N, C-alpha and C positions, 0 to 999 in steps of 0.2 A: 544284619546289621536293619537296625528297627529305623526308619523314617520318621520323623516329628512332624503331629498333625500341622503345624505352621508351615513346613518345608513344603509339604503337600501343597496347602492352599498358595502358597508362594508361587509354586511350580505351574498351579491350575492358571493362576489370574495371569502369570505369563503368558501362556501357551492362547489364551481367550483373547488377550489384548492383541499378540502377533498375530493371529487369525482377523480378527476385526480391522487392523490397519492394512492388510495386504487388501483388503476390498475397495478402498479409496484410495485418492491421489495423495501423494507426495505433497509436502509443504508449497514445494518450488513448481506444484502444478496447479497451485489453489488459484494463482491469476497472473495476468501478465498486463505488465504495465509500460505503456507506449508515450510518448509526447503527439499530440496532434501537430500537423502543419501550422506552423504559426507566421509571420510574416516574412517574404523572400528575403529580406533587409532591414534592419534596425538602425534609424539613423542617432546621430550622438543628439543626447539632450531630450530623447522622446520616452514615451512609456507603450507597451504594448500588451495585448492581452493573451496569456497563453494559456493550455489547456492539458491536464495530462489524465489520460484514460485509463481505466484499469478494468481488465476484462476479467470477471472472477467466473470460475467453471460452475456449471449447474450443480445443483445440489449441493454446493459449497456456500460459505458465505464469510465477511470477515467482521470484525467489531467495529462501533463506530467511532469517531474521532473521539467522543465525550461517553463512554458506555455509561449505563447507570451505575453498574454493578464496581464497586471499587475490585473486585476480584479478577475482572475481564481486563485484558489487554487492548488498548486502545489503537487504532490504527493512527500511525502518524506520516507525515512527509517532510522531509528535508532538504533544502536545495541549497546547492553550491554553484557561486558563479563567480568571474574573474574580479579580481580587483577594478573599480570603477562602475560594477554593474550590480544589481540586484535584483532578486525576486522576493516578493511578496509572500505573507503566509498564505499558505491553501487553503481555499475555500472549501469546504466539503459540502456536500448536497443535504440535506433532509434524510435522516437515518430510516429503516422500515422499522416498525417494532411487532417482533414477531417470538411467536410463542414456541419454547426450544425443549425437548425432549429434559433437559436436566435444570432449569429453571422455573419458579414458581410463578414468576409474573413476566410478561412479552418484554424482549430486550431489542435494544436499538440496534439494525445488523445493517451492513450494506452488502447486496448482491448485484447478480446482472453485470450491467455495463455501468460503471462509474466515472462521470466527470469532476474533478477536481480542477479549481480554477485556480490563477495565478497573475501578479502584474510583474511583465520585466520592467525593468527602469536602467538606460543605460544613459550613463554619465556624461557630459558635454566633454569632458578630457579623455574620454576611451579612444585610442586611436582607431581608424577602420581597420579591418580586418576580421578572421575566423575565430570564434570564441567556444568553448564549450561549456554549457551549461548541466548541470546533473540535478535529479531528483532520485532521491532515498525514501521508498516506501518501506515501513517498517508494520507487520502485521500478524494476525494470528487467526488461520484459515481452519473453520469449523464447518462439522456439516450438523446436522439437526441433534445429533446425540452426544458427540465428543469433538476436542479443538485438538489440533495438530500443534507443535513447538511452533513458536512464534520466528519469523523469517521477514528476511530484508531483501530489495531486488534495486537495483540502479538501475536506470536508462538515464542517456544523454542526449543532446540535442545541440546540434550547431548551428550559430548564428552569427551573420554576416553583417558586421558595422559598417555603415558606411559615414560619410561627412555629412554634417546638419544639412548642408546646402542643394545635396541630393534630391 
């Protein structure tokens, strides 16, 4: 049986890709997202600053929230809050411009420890009690040569709401 040149090339590419990907982190190991401690309690009708920390593995980075290249997948954060509570859009830090092996010009990326800021607003009508807030971080992890498949990670934070008079 005679193999075509194209079949041999595809097989070789698959083998090289498999060998390359085994030497660095899987997408779920690119970063750890966690809420930083906020206020112990949140009063009705008030607003509070909160921060989400992304710990990106050394040697890896994620794309900025506004990448320069339309082919790059931006890092995005979406928040979910119970009725009567809201979280403002995440504020990202300034990205670093880094020259990567696959790009002609430096690209904006995030690496190391990244703090994303938001504001929690608690409505006056929210009843006292414990509530869950969640953040979903969608990102694409890369090293200096290649990128992994996009991934999402969700983290929750419990907030204790108290009466405005407390």
